[in-house]
C-alpha positions, -999 to 999 in steps of 0.1 A, spaced: 485 -47 -457 463 -78 -463 429 -72 -479 409 -85 -450 425 -62 -424 402 -42 -402 415 -9 -417 409 -21 -453 374 -33 -443 366 0 -427 377 20 -457 361 -3 -482 327 0 -466 330 38 -463 325 37 -425 322 73 -411 350 84 -388 329 109 -368 316 98 -334 344 73 -327 370 91 -306 377 72 -274 360 90 -245 384 103 -219 386 135 -199 415 128 -175 447 114 -188 478 97 -173 506 91 -198 537 72 -187 569 68 -207 579 32 -208 602 23 -237 607 -12 -249 582 -39 -261 545 -36 -251 520 -64 -249 484 -63 -261 470 -50 -228 498 -31 -212 483 -28 -177 476 -65 -172 499 -86 -194 532 -82 -178 545 -53 -199 551 -33 -167 565 -45 -133 537 -55 -111 539 -25 -87 538 0 -116 509 -18 -133 490 -17 -100 497 20 -96 485 29 -131 455 5 -128 444 22 -97 447 56 -114 426 44 -143 398 31 -120 398 57 -92 404 90 -108 391 78 -134 416 84 -162 427 71 -195 462 55 -189 486 50 -218 522 41 -222 545 62 -243 578 59 -260 598 84 -280 597 84 -317 627 70 -335 654 96 -339 641 118 -311 670 122 -286 665 107 -252 666 131 -222 678 128 -187 658 120 -166 645 94 -190 610 87 -179 584 114 -185 549 115 -170 521 136 -185 489 142 -167 460 164 -178 424 171 -187 407 175 -220 375 196 -221 351 207 -249 368 241 -248 404 229 -247 423 214 -217 456 214 -200 485 191 -194 515 190 -170 548 171 -173 568 155 -146 603 141 -153 611 111 -133 645 98 -122 639 62 -130 605 46 -136 599 38 -100 595 75 -94 560 71 -106 550 56 -73 559 88 -54 537 111 -76 504 120 -59 478 118 -87 448 123 -65 443 161 -74 436 150 -109 403 135 -97 392 171 -91 410 182 -123 436 201 -103 474 204 -108 496 176 -95 525 199 -94 541 193 -127 554 217 -153 527 231 -176 529 219 -212 526 250 -234 527 235 -269 504 210 -286 517 174 -285 507 143 -303 502 106 -298 502 79 -325 491 44 -316 518 19 -326 507 -10 -303 511 -38 -328 505 -65 -302 470 -51 -297 464 -49 -335 488 -53 -363 472 -24 -382 481 0 -354 518 -8 -359 518 -10 -397 499 23 -403 510 41 -371 547 37 -376 545 52 -411 528 82 -396 554 84 -368 583 82 -393 569 111 -413 559 133 -383 590 129 -362 613 152 -382 586 179 -380 575 175 -344 605 162 -325 598 157 -288 562 168 -292 554 134 -309 551 101 -289 543 66 -298 515 53 -276 498 21 -265 462 14 -276 441 45 -280 410 28 -293 396 23 -328 421 -2 -344 402 -1 -377 409 37 -380 447 33 -380 468 54 -384 453 71 -354 465 105 -341 455 121 -308 461 158 -305 466 171 -269 456 190 -249 424 194 -270 417 156 -272 410 157 -309 412 123 -326 420 118 -362 420 85 -381 427 66 -414 459 87 -417 488 79 -440 521 99 -440 508 126 -464 474 131 -447 491 131 -412 512 161 -422 481 179 -435 462 172 -403 491 185 -381 494 216 -402 457 222 -399 455 215 -362 484 239 -355 466 266 -374 437 262 -350 414 245 -375 398 211 -380 402 186 -409 366 174 -413 374 145 -435 396 127 -410 383 139 -376 370 112 -354 358 136 -327 366 151 -293 375 128 -264 358 149 -237 322 144 -250 300 113 -257 300 96 -291 267 110 -303 278 146 -293 310 141 -313 289 134 -344 266 163 -336 296 186 -336 308 173 -369 274 177 -385 271 213 -372 306 223 -383 301 208 -418 267 224 -423 279 258 -411 314 255 -424 330 262 -390 365 250 -394 381 271 -366 384 248 -336 373 277 -313 343 285 -335 319 260 -317 317 248 -281 295 221 -266 276 234 -236 250 207 -228 226 182 -241 202 154 -233 195 119 -245 161 103 -250 163 67 -262 182 66 -295 181 104 -299 206 129 -285 201 167 -285 234 186 -283 237 224 -277 266 243 -289 276 280 -286 293 298 -315 322 321 -310 299 349 -324 274 343 -296 248 323 -315 236 289 -304 232 257 -325 211 228 -314 218 195 -332 197 163 -329 212 130 -339 199 94 -339 221 65 -329 214 31 -345 233 -1 -351 250 -6 -384 231 -31 -406 264 -49 -415 282 -72 -391 320 -72 -395 352 -75 -375 360 -42 -359 395 -54 -351 417 -78 -369 416 -103 -340 380 -97 -329 348 -116 -336 322 -100 -360 302 -73 -345 281 -42 -354 291 -6 -348 269 23 -339 260 48 -366 250 84 -358 227 102 -383 217 139 -384 180 144 -376 178 182 -371 199 213 -369 185 246 -356 204 279 -352 193 305 -327 
């Protein structure tokens, strides 16, 4: 990887990973093998009627819409187009799978119940599954780092691993999304990706590579990391976000511990003092930085 790539710049400057997980509560994931463009809903990657269907879901539900394809070496199934829909929440989440006979079957699926976070009639997904962004047309780093992670995880995870279109945070590639919890991990290589999956499947969190939880705002993601690090709460179910408020640059987040205690964390959000490219193709910009102000246990 070239020395001026967005991933190398992010690692070199020691940019924190926490508070960077793309925010999403409702999800629509559609299997579409083959080449992807940089912006899969608008650039001709999909036939026009399917792109319109998924764009409407993204805007009206609203939902995070991604394209999926099977990892190399994972056998294809019949029917050959899977659709996953679900919800991530601070306390977990749920997903369902619908197997489509041909990609046009997407048009016949009524996604409207998802707006109220209700079942759309699919088969419940009972095991954790994982997404790795490999959308090289969006950013070369996603493909270069992401595919290494996919090649390593595929023999372990099989059909629970999917390549995905852009999940957000190019500079944190390789990026891994754990569903149904919505936990994001970044700056993964093959070795650390295996460690993260082992840790996640044991019900714990890898603090060093955790970007945050998709169901809560960025500042709350950082607040959770600060609380867990300070109190050494590695079990994923050891802490749950229950509410908060924002006042200017400060965010107060309240969490409940599994033992019944409460933790209140205050963070301050500022702009990074250093301007740099946050993607390989982007113009220089500044990223938000979340700092711990106060942590109180009750």
